[in-house]
N, C-alpha and C positions, 0 to 999 in steps of 0.2 A: 158182173155188176159194173165194173169199170168200162167195159165195152158198151153196155147199155147207156151209161152216162155220156160216153163219147158220142154215140149216135144221136141221143136226145139233144145234146148240145149243138151238134151240127144241124139237125133238123129244125130246132126251135129258135135259133138265133141267126138271123140273116147276116148280121155284121160279123159274127164270129166265123161262120162257115165261109163267108166271102173272103175274110182275111186268110183263112187256111188255104182256100183255093187259089188265092193270089200268090201265096208262097208255097209252091208245090214241093220245094225242097224240104219243107217242114213235115211232109207226110212220112219221112223216114223215122221220126220219133214215135208215132203210134205203131209203126211196123216193128221197131225195136221193142216196144212195150209188149206187143203181142208175142214176139219171139221169147221174151223173158218169161211171160206167163206160161208159154208152152214148155220151156225148160224147167220151170218150177214144177209143173205137173209130171213131167218126165222124170225129174229127180226123185219124186215120191216112189216111183217104181225101182229106180236104180240105187237109191239111198247113198249118194255121195255126201261127204260131210260139208264141203264149202259151197256147193252149187246152189242150194236153195237160198241162202242168205245173200250171196252175190247177185243172183237173178232178181231177188226182191229189191235190192238197192238199185239195180239197173232199171227195173220197172218203175220205181218211184222217180228216178232221174228222168226217164223218158216221159212220164206223165207231166212233170213240171216243165220240161222243155216243150212238150206239146201245147200246154197252156200258154207258155211264153210266145210261141209262134202264132197261136190263135189270137192273142191280144196285141201282137206287134203292130204298130210302133207305140202303143200306149203303155205308160207306166201305171197310171190310174185309169181303168177302162173308160174309154170314150171321153176323157177329160183332159189329161196331161200326157203329151207325147214325150219320148225320150229326149228329143231336141229341146223341148220347152223346159224340161226338168234339169238339163245340164247346167253346171256352173259356168261362169265366164272363163274364157280360155286362159287368162292370167292366173286365176285360182287353180285351175287344173295343172298348168305348167309348174306352179310353185309346189303343188302336192306331188307331182311326178318327180321333180328334181330334189325335193326334200326327202321324200320317202324312198325313192329308188336308190340313189347312190350312197345315202348316209344312214338312214334309220334301219332299213332292212339288213344291211351288212352288220350293223351294230348288234341287232337282235340275234343274228346268226352266230356272231362271235361270242356273245354272251351265253347263248344256249350251248355252244360247243365247249366253252370254258367250264360251265357248271356241270355238264355231262362228264367231262374229263376229271373234274375235281371230285365229284361225288359218285362217279360210276364205280360199282362194285362194293360200295360201303355198306349196303344193306344185305347182309347175309345172315343165315341162321347161326346164332352163337357168336356174332361179331363182338370183339373186345370183352369177352367173358360174360356177356349178357345172355340170359336164357333165350332160347328160340321161341318165336311166336307162331302158334298154329292158327292161321287165319280161319280155317274151316270150322274149328270148334269154338273159336272166340276166346280161348284161354291164353 
């Protein structure tokens, strides 16, 4: 069904198909999507545990990236381009220097501290409390 939608989108929309043919490197994403679908069907026969979910995620990512390539350079199709939607350079610079060296390390330090402080505290029977069986809800 996804393949049919892809073919209809290419045939019915000159602007979309023209954009994909201009960016030939973008054809790698539909190819990855087709491979992911192949491995999903293959995994039905082989029955591995993680392969179907991994390939499904890969297929969805490939589909989203295919759409992004088809509509590039538009953020809102045929209205606003990426360059028109960008903030002024001074705002982007402030955001980069504010979030990059200061905010993100502070978040990482906070996360590591909380993990270290509370890590291992939630166990069955911790501090004399009865254990909780999540499966039964009791």
